[in-house]
N, C-alpha and C positions, 0 to 999 in steps of 0.2 A: 454495565448493562443489567437490565432488570428481567431477563428472561427467566421463566419458570420451567425447569427441566421436566417436571411431572405433567405439564400441560402444554404440549407443543402448539396448540391453537391459540394460546394466550399471547397477545401482542403487547409489547412494551409501549411506553408513552411516545417514544420517538417514532415508532411505526404507525401509531394512530395519527400523529401529527403529519407524517408523510402521506397517509391516505387522504387526509383533509386537504393538504396542500395540492395534491394532484387533482382532486375533485374540483378545486377552485378554478382549474383551467390553465391555459397557456399564460406565460408571463411570470409564473411563480418560480423563484429560484430554488434549486436543489439544496439539500443539506449536505454538509461535509463532516465526516467523521474520520479522524486521524488516529491510527495506531502508532504511537510514538515509542520507539525502542530506545533503551538506555545504551545498547551496543548492538553490533551486527550479530545475528544468530540467536537472539533472545526469544524469537517466535512470533514476530509481528504478522508475517504473511499467513502463518498457520492460524493465528487467532482471527484474522480477517476472513479467511476462508471458512472457518467454523461459523462465524456470524452469517456469512452469505448462505451457508447451508440452512441455518436456522430460519432465516427469512424466507428462503425458497420453500421450506417445509410448511410455512404458514401461508403460502400462496402468493408471495410477493414475486414480481417479475424481476429476476436478477440475472446479471451476466458478469463474466470476467472480461475486463478490457485488456488487462495484462497482469501477469504474475510471474515473478522470477523464482523458480523453485531451486535453482542451483544444484539440482540433483539430490536435494535432501529428501530422504525417503518419506518422512512424515508429511512434509509439505506436498510432495507429489501425490501421496495417498489422499491428502485433504482436498485436492482439486476434485477428485471423484468425477461425477457426471454433471458438474456445473457447466452451463452453456458458456461458450466463448465467442466473442466477436473477433475474428481473425485479425492479426496485426497487419499493418501496411508493410510492404517490403520496399526498402529504400536502398538504391545502389549508391555506394560512396567509396571512391578510391579502389574500385575493383572488388569491393566486399558488399554483400547484401545484408542489410541490417533490418531487424524487425522493430517497428515502432507502433505506438498506440494509434489506432484508427479512429481519430476523433470524429470525422465526418460519418463514418460507419456507425459509430455509437449514437450520434445524434439522430441519424436516420432510423436506427433500431429503437431508440427511445425507451430503454428499460426503466423500471422504477429505481433500481439500485445497480450501481456498477462498481466493481473492484478495480482500482488502479494502484498497482504496487510501485514502490520506489519513486516517491514524489520528487526527489532531488535529481532524477535522471536528466541528462542532457540529450536532447534529440539530435538525430542526424541532420546535417545541413540539407535544406530543402523541405524540411517538415513544416507543418502548419505553424508551430511555435518553436522557439529555441529550447524551452524547458518544459518538462512534463507537468510541473505545477501550473503552468499557463494553460496546458491542455485541460487540466482539471477545472480551471476557472471557466473555460468555455463550456464544459459539460454542465457545471453548476448553473451557468447562465441560461442553458437550454432546458433547465428544469429537472435535470437528472441528479439524484442523490448519489454521492460518491463516498466510498470507503477507501481510504488510502493509507499508505504506510510510510514512515519516515524515521530515520535514526537521528538521535538528538545532536550528533556532531555536525549534521548538515543544516541546523538552524543558524541563520546568519550571525546572530549576536553571540552564539556559543561556539562557533567554529574555531575561532582563534584560541579560545580557552582550552578546548579539547586538543588542539594541535600542540599547545604548550605542554600539556600534561602527557600526551601520548607520543609526541614527536612525529605524528603522521599528518601530512599536509592535507587539508580538506579543501578540495577544489570545487565540488558541487555544493551549492548553498541555496537554501530556500529563505526568502524574506520572512522576517518575523511576523509580518502582517498576515501571511497565509495561515500561520499557526494561530495567531491571535483571533482571526476571523472565523476559525473553524467552529462549527456548532457543538462538536463533542471531541474530547481528547481521551483516549484510552492508553494509559501508560502500561508498557509491557517490559518486564524486567525479571531477571533471575539473579541468584547470588553469583559473585565472581567465581567461587569454587565450582558451582554447577556449570557455568559457562565454559570454564577451562576443561572440565570433564567432557562436555559435549564436543569441544574442539578436538580433544585427544582421541575421542572415539570415532571421529570422522562424521559426526552428525551435522556439522556446519560447513566444513571445507574438506576436500579430499585429503587423505593422510599426508601427501607430499606438501600441502600448503598449511597444514595445521600448526606446525612449529613456527613458521613465519608469522602466522596470524597471532599465535600466543605471544610472540615477541613484540609485535606491533601494538597489540592491545593489552599489554602486560598490566596496566593499571585498572582494567575493567573487572 
């Protein structure tokens, strides 16, 4: 990203392109920026939320389509006063699940939308089976999407990650989704720092931290 902290009104090249694209009228495809994490808990959603705030401060019409905070204090705080399109409530096997409201977002038509957890599997009866398919619909509607994805969910890497970590990766995103993204932002921290974050309860609740440390021992 090329933002300049001392000049909040200065837009980067991507935002200028976004304005030109929207001024071109209907039919233009949205741009897709993926925050790609090397492991869970490295700060993808936090970084994406920070970008959304920066764009909002420069006058861009932004909304949150969905964000999973997992109760992480810094992520919760980073949401702040960003506008949210409420999720759809889907009843499934006696449980009510919250899913991305694709139709609501297309009707709202923001310039930029944050869609967390690209690999997520939607509840039965949703518009699409997978969230990455929801994002494709938003892009086709001319909405620029900022999304997040952990590297183990990339189709061509999932089996490799499973071999290294011993953790089965069920939710996968086709390589083409990543290959076709307009921008990729790699988010990573050192293994030591990640373990410390886990131990301090900054990623998972304390009761889950040791299990997570065991499952992702190679990260």
